[in-house]
C-alpha positions in Angstrom: -91.6 185.6 -113.2 -89.2 185.8 -116.0 -88.1 188.9 -117.8 -89.9 189.7 -121.0 -87.9 188.6 -124.1 -87.1 190.9 -126.9 -89.6 189.0 -129.1 -92.4 189.4 -126.5 -91.6 193.0 -126.0 -91.6 193.8 -129.7 -94.8 191.8 -130.2 -96.5 193.7 -127.4 -95.2 197.1 -128.6 -96.3 196.3 -132.1 -99.8 195.4 -131.0 -100.1 198.7 -129.1 -98.7 200.6 -132.1 -101.2 199.1 -134.5 -104.0 200.5 -132.4 -102.7 204.1 -133.0 -103.8 206.0 -136.0 -101.1 207.6 -138.1 -100.7 211.1 -136.7 -103.3 213.5 -138.2 -101.9 216.1 -140.6 -98.7 214.3 -141.3 -99.7 212.5 -144.5 -97.4 213.9 -147.2 -95.3 215.7 -144.6 -91.5 215.4 -144.3 -89.2 216.1 -141.5 -85.4 216.3 -141.8 -85.8 215.5 -145.5 -87.7 212.2 -145.0 -91.3 211.4 -146.0 -93.0 210.4 -142.7 -95.5 208.0 -144.3 -92.8 206.1 -146.0 -90.6 206.1 -142.9 -93.6 204.7 -140.8 -94.5 202.1 -143.4 -91.0 200.9 -144.0 -90.1 200.6 -140.3 -93.4 199.0 -139.3 -93.1 196.6 -142.2 -89.7 195.4 -141.1 -90.9 195.0 -137.5 -94.0 193.1 -138.7 -91.9 190.8 -140.9 -89.6 190.1 -138.0 -92.5 189.1 -135.8 -94.1 187.0 -138.5 -90.7 185.2 -139.1 -90.4 184.3 -135.4 -87.7 186.8 -134.7 -85.7 186.6 -137.9 -85.1 189.2 -140.6 -83.1 188.5 -143.7 -80.2 190.7 -144.7 -82.2 193.0 -147.0 -84.8 193.5 -144.3 -82.1 194.3 -141.8 -80.6 196.8 -144.1 -83.9 198.5 -144.6 -84.5 198.5 -140.8 -81.1 200.0 -140.0 -81.7 202.7 -142.7 -85.1 203.5 -141.0 -83.4 203.7 -137.6 -80.9 206.2 -138.9 -83.7 208.3 -140.4 -85.7 208.1 -137.2 -82.6 209.3 -135.3 -82.6 212.4 -137.6 -86.4 212.9 -137.6 -87.2 212.6 -133.9 -85.1 215.6 -132.7 -86.9 218.0 -135.1 -90.4 216.9 -134.3 -92.8 219.4 -132.8 -95.6 218.5 -130.3 -98.1 218.6 -133.2 -96.0 215.8 -134.9 -97.0 213.3 -132.2 -93.5 212.5 -131.0 -94.6 209.7 -128.8 -95.7 207.8 -132.0 -92.3 208.1 -133.5 -90.5 207.2 -130.2 -92.6 204.1 -130.0 -91.8 203.2 -133.6 -88.1 203.8 -132.9 -88.2 201.6 -129.7 -89.6 198.7 -131.6 -87.1 199.0 -134.5 -84.2 199.3 -132.1 -85.2 196.2 -130.2 -85.4 194.3 -133.5 -82.0 195.6 -134.6 -80.4 194.7 -131.3 -82.0 191.2 -131.2 -79.5 188.3 -131.4 -82.2 186.5 -133.4 -81.8 188.7 -136.5 -80.7 186.4 -139.4 -78.2 188.0 -141.9 -78.7 185.4 -144.7 
């Protein structure tokens, strides 16, 4: 059996992620100076676009994704248990796989 490709892994993680509700009580919340709803939306949007484009992300999308990753790196350490850290780790894992993918187009 072959190892799961980055595209397959991201697609699987994204499907799992889409089944989770946004963490209750975090609408309108910010951590480390970042709005969590926007961080979630921007990151998931980039991942979704990458999947829909067959593993490619244009330069603008890549820039947004990298900004989201940097923000997640600042947000995750300050999350409390009530902030559903597993949700944010899952989001970060998907985004990191996309960013590390050799199939990211920088057109």
